[in-house]
Kinemage of the C-alpha trace (Angstrom):
@kinemage 1
@onewidth
@group {chain A} dominant
@subgroup {mainchain}
@vectorlist {calphas} color= white
{ca met a 1} P 72.204 73.061 -136.052
{ca gln a 2} L 74.710 71.443 -133.665
{ca arg a 3} L 72.145 68.919 -132.293
{ca gln a 4} L 71.873 67.138 -135.826
{ca pro a 5} L 75.544 65.866 -136.214
{ca arg a 6} L 75.564 64.885 -132.326
{ca ser a 7} L 72.251 62.805 -133.054
{ca arg a 8} L 73.873 61.032 -135.763
{ca his a 9} L 76.733 60.100 -133.844
{ca asp a 10} L 74.556 58.928 -131.014
{ca arg a 11} L 72.547 56.854 -133.544
{ca leu a 12} L 75.740 55.489 -134.520
{ca gln a 13} L 76.894 54.415 -131.241
{ca arg a 14} L 73.592 52.877 -130.684
{ca ile a 15} L 73.748 50.933 -133.998
{ca gln a 16} L 77.439 49.797 -132.948
{ca leu a 17} L 76.071 48.668 -129.253
{ca ile a 18} L 73.240 46.486 -130.535
{ca gly a 19} L 75.975 44.829 -133.150
{ca arg a 20} L 78.108 44.018 -130.143
{ca val a 21} L 75.043 42.819 -128.121
{ca gln a 22} L 74.411 40.517 -131.319
{ca leu a 23} L 78.309 39.326 -131.261
{ca ala a 24} L 78.233 38.844 -127.267
{ca tyr a 25} L 74.991 36.485 -127.817
{ca glu a 26} L 76.680 34.517 -130.715
{ca gln a 27} L 79.933 34.223 -128.599
{ca leu a 28} L 78.001 32.606 -125.806
{ca lys a 29} L 76.235 29.974 -128.029
{ca glu a 30} L 79.381 29.038 -129.364
{ca thr a 31} L 81.406 28.908 -126.320
{ca met a 32} L 78.344 26.536 -124.761
{ca gln a 33} L 78.169 24.655 -127.841
{ca arg a 34} L 82.166 24.269 -127.683
{ca tyr a 35} L 82.202 23.171 -124.047
{ca his a 36} L 80.094 19.989 -123.145
{ca asp a 37} L 81.695 19.236 -120.347
{ca asp a 38} L 81.435 20.345 -116.448
{ca ser a 39} L 85.139 21.432 -115.984
{ca pro a 40} L 86.536 24.343 -114.181
{ca arg a 41} L 87.372 26.045 -117.509
{ca ala a 42} L 84.230 25.332 -119.454
{ca arg a 43} L 82.361 26.721 -116.710
{ca ala a 44} L 84.466 30.020 -116.456
{ca ala a 45} L 84.120 30.324 -120.067
{ca val a 46} L 80.676 30.150 -120.165
{ca ala a 47} L 80.379 32.372 -116.987
{ca ala a 48} L 82.510 35.162 -118.942
{ca ala a 49} L 80.481 35.096 -122.017
{ca lys a 50} L 77.197 35.194 -119.997
{ca arg a 51} L 78.708 38.294 -117.887
{ca arg a 52} L 79.811 39.942 -121.330
{ca leu a 53} L 76.022 39.809 -122.750
{ca ala a 54} L 74.358 41.077 -119.414
{ca ile a 55} L 76.444 43.835 -119.338
{ca leu a 56} L 76.068 45.238 -122.787
{ca asn a 57} L 72.066 44.023 -122.496
{ca arg a 58} L 72.186 46.518 -119.428
{ca ala a 59} L 73.765 49.155 -121.296
{ca leu a 60} L 71.411 48.705 -124.336
{ca ala a 61} L 68.603 48.761 -121.928
{ca ile a 62} L 69.551 52.192 -120.418
{ca ile a 63} L 70.383 53.890 -123.643
{ca ala a 64} L 66.886 52.729 -125.069
{ca leu a 65} L 65.274 54.359 -121.557
{ca glu a 66} L 67.463 57.501 -122.315
{ca val a 67} L 65.992 57.729 -126.189
{ca ala a 68} L 62.348 57.136 -125.147
{ca gln a 69} L 62.409 59.740 -122.852
{ca gln a 70} L 63.767 62.536 -124.992
{ca pro a 71} L 61.317 64.693 -126.782
{ca ala a 72} L 60.929 63.656 -130.644
């Protein structure tokens, strides 16, 4: 019986991670639109937004693989 609450918690965490990935993507789009110039500050802001999105995407991919390998 303990497995049921745990799986609900895991599912909630996966949903939250999906939301964070979507937010990071939107932030990257906004950052790229905001900084049209090629200044060091603009490059740093875009690079930071890309890093955040890449890290969250990797985390989501790892979790998706783990869930796919679990028995139904």
